[in-house]
C-alpha positions in Angstrom: 17.7 21.0 -18.2 15.5 21.2 -15.1 15.2 24.2 -13.0 12.7 25.6 -10.5 11.5 29.2 -10.7 8.1 28.7 -9.1 6.5 31.7 -7.3 9.2 34.1 -8.6 8.5 37.6 -9.8 9.7 38.2 -13.4 7.4 41.0 -14.7 8.3 42.8 -17.9 11.4 40.8 -18.7 12.7 39.6 -22.2 13.7 36.0 -22.8 15.1 35.1 -26.2 17.2 32.6 -28.1 17.2 29.9 -25.4 15.5 26.8 -24.2 13.3 26.6 -21.1 12.6 22.9 -21.6 11.6 21.2 -18.4 11.5 24.4 -16.4 9.1 24.9 -13.5 7.3 28.2 -13.5 4.4 27.3 -11.2 2.6 30.5 -10.1 5.4 32.6 -11.5 4.6 36.2 -12.3 5.6 36.8 -16.0 3.2 39.6 -16.8 4.2 41.9 -19.7 7.2 39.8 -20.6 8.6 39.1 -24.2 9.3 35.6 -25.4 11.3 35.4 -28.6 12.8 32.3 -30.2 12.1 30.1 -27.2 11.7 26.3 -26.7 8.9 25.8 -24.2 8.7 22.0 -24.5 7.7 20.4 -21.2 7.6 23.7 -19.3 5.3 23.8 -16.3 3.3 27.0 -16.3 0.5 26.0 -13.8 -1.0 29.1 -12.3 1.6 31.4 -13.9 0.6 35.0 -14.7 1.0 35.7 -18.4 -1.0 38.8 -19.0 0.0 41.1 -21.9 2.9 38.8 -22.8 4.3 38.9 -26.4 5.2 35.7 -28.1 7.2 35.1 -31.3 8.8 32.1 -32.9 7.9 29.7 -30.0 8.9 26.1 -30.3 6.9 23.4 -28.4 7.6 19.7 -29.2 5.0 17.1 -28.6 6.4 14.8 -25.9 3.6 12.3 -25.5 0.0 11.7 -26.5 -2.3 10.8 -23.7 -5.2 8.6 -24.7 -7.8 7.2 -22.2 -10.8 9.5 -21.8 -14.0 8.6 -23.6 -15.2 12.1 -24.1 -13.9 15.7 -24.4 -11.2 16.9 -22.0 -12.1 20.1 -20.2 -9.2 20.8 -17.8 -5.5 20.0 -17.4 -3.1 20.6 -14.6 0.6 19.6 -14.0 1.8 18.6 -10.6 4.3 21.1 -9.1 7.2 18.7 -9.8 6.1 18.4 -13.4 6.0 14.6 -13.3 2.2 14.1 -13.2 -0.5 15.5 -15.4 -4.2 15.5 -14.3 -7.0 15.7 -16.8 -10.7 16.3 -16.2 -13.3 15.2 -18.8 -16.9 15.0 -19.8 -16.7 11.3 -19.1 -17.1 12.3 -15.4 -13.5 11.0 -14.7 -10.1 12.4 -13.8 -7.0 10.7 -15.1 -3.5 11.0 -13.7 -0.7 10.6 -16.3 3.0 10.0 -16.1 4.4 13.0 -18.1 7.6 11.2 -19.1 6.1 8.0 -20.4 2.6 9.1 -21.3 1.2 6.1 -19.3 -2.0 6.3 -17.2 -1.2 6.2 -13.4 -4.7 6.2 -12.1 -8.3 6.8 -13.1 -10.3 8.7 -10.4 -14.1 8.4 -10.3 -16.7 9.9 -8.1 -18.3 12.8 -10.0 -21.7 12.2 -11.5 -21.4 14.9 -14.2 -18.8 16.7 -16.3 -15.4 17.4 -14.6 -14.8 21.1 -15.4 -11.6 21.8 -13.4 -8.7 20.1 -11.8 -5.9 21.6 -9.7 -3.0 20.3 -7.7 -2.1 21.6 -4.2 1.3 23.4 -3.9 2.9 20.3 -2.4 1.5 18.0 -5.0 -0.1 15.7 -2.5 -3.7 16.7 -3.0 -5.9 17.3 -6.1 -9.1 19.4 -6.2 -11.8 19.0 -8.9 -15.0 20.8 -9.7 -17.9 19.4 -11.6 -21.3 20.1 -13.1 -22.7 17.8 -10.4 -22.3 20.9 -8.2 -19.6 19.3 -6.0 -16.0 20.0 -5.4 -13.9 17.0 -4.4 -10.4 16.9 -2.8 -8.3 13.8 -3.1 -5.3 12.8 -1.1 -2.9 11.3 -3.6 -0.7 8.4 -2.7 2.7 9.2 -1.4 6.1 7.5 -2.2 7.9 6.3 0.9 11.7 6.4 0.7 14.1 5.1 3.3 15.1 1.5 2.6 18.5 0.9 1.0 17.5 -2.4 -0.5 14.6 -4.0 -2.2 11.3 -4.0 -0.3 10.2 -7.5 0.3 6.7 -7.1 1.7 4.5 -4.7 3.6 1.7 -4.9 6.2 -0.9 -2.4 7.3 -2.2 -2.0 10.8 -5.9 -2.7 11.5 -6.7 1.0 11.9 -4.9 1.9 8.6 -2.6 4.4 10.2 0.7 2.6 10.3 2.4 0.7 7.5 5.3 -1.7 8.1 7.7 -2.5 5.4 10.6 -5.0 5.3 13.6 -5.2 3.1 16.7 -7.1 2.2 18.6 -4.2 3.9 17.7 -6.3 7.1 15.5 -3.5 8.5 11.8 -3.0 9.3 10.4 0.5 8.9 7.2 1.9 10.3 5.4 4.6 8.4 2.7 7.1 9.3 0.2 6.6 6.4 -1.5 9.9 6.8 1.6 12.1 6.4 3.8 9.6 4.5 6.7 9.9 7.0 8.8 7.3 8.6 8.0 6.8 12.3 10.8 4.5 13.3 13.3 2.0 12.0 13.5 -1.5 13.7 16.9 -3.2 13.6 17.9 -6.6 14.9 17.6 -9.1 12.1 21.0 -10.3 10.7 19.6 -11.2 7.2 16.9 -10.0 4.9 13.4 -9.7 6.5 10.9 -11.8 4.6 7.6 -11.4 6.4 5.8 -9.0 8.8 2.4 -8.9 10.4 0.5 -6.7 12.9 -1.5 -8.0 15.8 -5.2 -7.3 15.7 -4.9 -4.5 18.2 -1.9 -2.9 16.3 0.4 -2.9 19.3 2.7 -5.8 18.4 4.5 -6.5 15.2 5.9 -9.9 14.2 8.7 -10.4 11.7 10.3 -13.4 10.1 13.7 -13.4 8.5 16.2 -15.4 6.5 18.3 -15.4 9.7 15.8 -18.2 10.8 14.4 -16.1 13.7 11.1 -14.5 14.5 11.0 -11.2 16.4 8.2 -9.4 18.2 8.3 -5.6 18.4 6.5 -3.0 20.4 4.9 -0.8 17.8 4.6 2.3 20.0 8.2 2.3 21.3 9.9 0.5 18.4 11.7 -1.8 21.0 12.2 -5.5 20.4 10.1 -7.5 22.8 11.3 -11.0 22.0 13.6 -13.0 19.7 12.3 -16.5 19.0 14.3 -19.3 17.5 13.3 -22.8 16.5 13.0 -22.9 12.7 16.0 -24.4 10.9 15.5 -22.3 7.8 14.2 -18.9 6.6 10.8 -17.8 8.0 8.7 -16.7 5.1 5.3 -16.2 6.7 4.0 -14.9 10.1 0.4 -14.5 11.1 -1.3 -13.5 14.4 -4.5 -15.2 15.6 -7.6 -12.9 15.6 -7.5 -12.6 19.4 -3.8 -11.8 19.4 -2.8 -14.5 21.9 -1.0 -16.7 19.5 0.9 -16.5 16.2 1.9 -18.9 13.5 5.1 -19.0 11.5 5.8 -20.8 8.2 9.3 -21.7 7.1 11.5 -23.1 4.4 12.1 -26.0 6.7 8.5 -27.1 5.6 7.1 -26.7 9.1 4.5 -24.5 10.8 4.9 -23.5 14.4 2.3 -22.1 16.8 3.5 -20.0 19.6 2.1 -18.1 22.6 2.6 -14.3 22.1 3.2 -13.5 25.8 5.7 -16.3 26.5 7.0 -17.1 23.1 6.7 -20.8 23.9 5.9 -23.2 21.2 2.4 -24.6 21.5 2.5 -27.0 18.5 4.6 -27.9 15.5 2.6 -28.7 12.4 4.2 -31.1 9.9 2.7 -32.2 6.7 4.0 -30.0 3.9 6.9 -31.2 1.8 8.1 -27.8 0.7 8.4 -24.2 1.8 5.4 -22.8 3.7 4.9 -19.3 2.2 1.4 -18.2 3.3 -0.7 -18.5 6.5 -4.1 -17.3 7.5 -6.3 -17.9 10.5 -10.1 -18.3 10.2 -12.1 -15.4 11.8 -12.9 -17.5 14.9 -9.3 -18.5 15.3 -10.0 -22.2 15.4 -8.6 -23.1 11.9 -5.3 -22.2 10.2 -4.9 -22.4 6.4 -1.4 -22.9 5.0 -0.1 -22.7 1.4 3.1 -24.4 0.3 5.5 -24.8 -2.5 4.4 -28.4 -2.7 1.3 -27.1 -4.5 -1.0 -28.0 -1.6 -3.2 -26.1 0.8 -3.7 -27.6 4.3 -6.2 -26.8 7.0 -5.2 -27.3 10.7 -7.2 -27.6 13.9 -5.6 -25.0 16.3 -6.7 -26.8 19.4 -5.3 -30.2 18.5 -2.6 -29.2 16.1 -3.8 -31.8 13.7 -4.5 -31.5 10.0 -8.1 -31.4 9.1 -8.9 -34.4 6.8 -11.5 -34.5 4.0 -13.6 -36.8 6.2 -13.7 -34.4 9.2 -17.4 -33.5 9.5 -16.6 -30.7 11.9 -15.3 -28.4 9.1 -18.6 -27.3 7.5 -17.7 -23.8 6.1 -15.8 -22.4 3.3 -12.7 -20.3 4.2 -12.1 -17.2 2.2 -8.7 -15.4 2.5 -8.0 -12.2 0.7 -5.3 -9.5 0.9 -5.9 -6.0 -0.5 -3.0 -4.6 -2.5 -1.1 -1.8 -0.8 -2.4 1.0 -2.9 -5.9 0.2 -1.7 -5.2 2.1 1.5 -5.9 5.1 -0.6 -9.7 5.3 -1.0 -9.5 7.4 -4.1 -7.5 4.9 -6.3 -9.6 2.6 -8.4 -9.3 -1.0 -7.5 -8.0 -2.9 -10.5 -5.7 -5.4 -8.9 -6.9 -8.9 -8.3 -7.5 -10.0 -4.7 -5.9 -13.3 -3.7 -8.7 -15.7 -2.6 -8.5 -19.1 -1.0 -11.8 -21.0 -1.0 -11.8 -24.3 0.7 -14.8 -26.7 0.6 -16.1 -29.3 3.1 -13.8 -31.8 1.5 -10.8 -29.5 1.9 -10.2 -29.1 -1.8 -9.3 -25.8 -3.5 -12.5 -24.6 -5.2 -11.6 -21.2 -6.6 -8.8 -18.7 -6.7 -9.4 -15.1 -7.7 -13.1 -14.6 -7.0 -14.5 -12.6 -4.1 -17.2 -14.2 -1.9 -18.6 -12.5 1.2 -20.6 -14.1 4.0 -23.9 -15.6 2.7 -25.4 -18.5 1.0 -25.6 -19.6 -2.6 -29.2 -19.4 -4.0 -28.2 -21.7 -6.9 -27.9 -25.0 -5.1 -26.5 -26.7 -8.2 -23.3 -24.7 -8.0 -21.7 -22.1 -10.2 -19.2 -22.8 -12.9 -17.3 -19.5 -13.6 -15.5 -21.0 -16.6 -18.8 -21.6 -18.4 -20.2 -18.2 -17.4 -17.3 -16.4 -18.9 -17.8 -17.9 -22.3 -21.2 -16.3 -22.4 -21.8 -12.7 -23.5 -23.3 -9.9 -21.4 -23.8 -9.6 -17.7 -24.8 -12.6 -15.6 -25.9 -12.5 -12.0 -26.7 -14.5 -9.0 -27.6 -13.6 -5.4 -25.7 -14.3 -2.3 -27.8 -13.3 0.7 -26.7 -12.0 4.1 -27.9 -9.2 6.3 -26.7 -6.5 3.9 -27.9 -8.5 0.8 -25.1 -8.2 -1.8 -25.6 -8.7 -5.5 -22.8 -10.1 -7.6 -22.5 -9.2 -11.3 -20.0 -11.2 -13.5 -19.2 -9.8 -16.9 -17.5 -11.5 -19.9 -14.6 -9.1 -19.6 -13.5 -11.1 -16.6 -14.3 -8.4 -14.1 -16.6 -8.7 -11.1 -18.6 -5.7 -10.0 -19.8 -5.9 -6.4 -22.7 -3.6 -5.7 -24.5 -2.9 -2.5 -28.3 -3.2 -3.2 -29.1 -0.7 -0.5 -27.3 2.1 -2.3 -29.8 3.5 -4.7 -27.3 5.4 -6.9 -24.7 2.6 -6.7 -22.1 5.0 -5.4 -20.0 2.2 -3.8 -18.6 0.0 -6.4 -15.5 -2.1 -6.4 -14.2 -3.8 -9.5 -12.1 -6.9 -9.1 -10.1 -8.4 -11.9 -10.3 -12.1 -12.1 -6.8 -13.7 -12.2 -7.8 -17.3 -12.2 -11.2 -18.8 -13.1 -12.0 -22.2 -11.6 -15.2 -24.0 -10.7 -17.2 -23.2 -7.6 -19.6 -25.9 -6.5 -21.9 -26.0 -3.5 -21.9 -29.1 -1.4 -24.9 -30.7 0.3 -27.3 -28.3 -1.3 -26.2 -25.0 0.2 -22.7 -24.0 1.4 -22.1 -21.3 3.9 -19.2 -18.9 3.4 -17.2 -17.1 6.0 -14.9 -14.1 5.5 -12.1 -12.6 7.6 -12.1 -9.0 6.4 -14.6 -6.3 5.3 -13.9 -4.2 2.2 -16.0 -1.3 3.5 
C-alpha cells in the first residue's frame, strides 16, 4: 500500500495494529505520537519530526541489502518518492540505489574526504552532500522524460547541450529542454517509425530519417517542417550534417548514401559501394571526408568533393579518423562515465585499426605501434604518451579500463574512465601517425 502524507501535521496521535509499509512521511510532524504493533517496512521518514515518540512492537522487514561502498557509511537519505536511496561514505563517494531492486544506479565522485551528509531536495531532482573536505556539493540528478507512446529509437543532443531530440516508433519527434526536463515541442509528419535524427552544428535545424523512406528538415525554434526530401527507395537509418551545416548525408537500407544541399534539398551526389544497409555516418572535422558503416561489415571513406570512395592507395588521406558518440546519460556531468564510447579509427590504408579505444589529437611516441591485446595480458598499469598542446597522458589497466588524465591538473580532478568493449591492434604507419578528432570531452 502506497500513500503520501508528506509535510502533514500529526502531533500526539496514536497509531496501532496496522501496516504503514510503503508510506511517505517526508518532513511530517509526528512529535509525541505513539506507535504500537506497527509494520514500518519501506516507510520514508526523511526529515520527519519524531521527538518524544513512544515505540512498541515495531516490525521492520529487511527489503534489500545494498553493497558497494568500500568503507563505513555515514549518511542515508531516501528520495521524496521513496524509489531512490542515497548513501554517503568514508570512501569519499555517494551511491544512488534503486530501493526496490537493491541495485546501484550511480556512483557519484567529487569529494576528497569523508562524505558526512546527503540530502535530497523536496522535488527529488537535486542532491546535496557535505564532506570533511570542507565543501558542500549540489548535484542535478538525471530526469526521466515521458511523452512517447512507443519505443524510443534514438536520441540526439544539440551542440550547446540545451535541447534533446528523441525519435520513436510512434512516428513522432520530440524536443526536450534538458535543463528542466520538459518537452518543448512535438514534431509530426513522418508516416512510419522515425529511425534517425541529427542537429546541425548551429542547433537551428534538425534532420530526421524514417522508415517511410523520407528525410525531413525541421526548424528547431518554431518546430515547423522546412522540407520533405525523397529519393531513397528504403528506410533511412542514418542522417548526419556536415560540420559547416551546408550539407547533410543520409544512409539507407537501399545500400546507398546521398549527399544533399541543406538550403535547396538538392542531391549533390549518390555514393554507391556498400552491399547492405548503411547504418552509421560521420563527417571528418574539416568536412572533406565522410565515413560510413554498413551491415556488409565494411567501413568506407568518401571524398566529399568528388563523391568517390577513397582507396587504400590514395596518398591524400594521411590522417586517422576518430568517431565517437557519448551515451545519453553523459549530458549529466555528475554521472560517472562507465559506458564504452564507440570509436572508429581508420589508418592510411583505410583499414579498421581499433574499436573501443579513445584517441585524441596528437602523435604516438612509440613509433613501432601499440598492441592493446598484448598490453591487457600484462599486470599493473602501463602507459604511453600522446602529445598535443594540452599534453594528455593515457593509462591502460589490465581491468580493461582506460583512465584519461590531464597532466596539467595537479590533483587529477578531471578523470574519465572508459570501458573497453573491443580490443584490437593499433599500429602506426610510416613511423608516426597523426590522429584527428571531431569532438571534445571537456
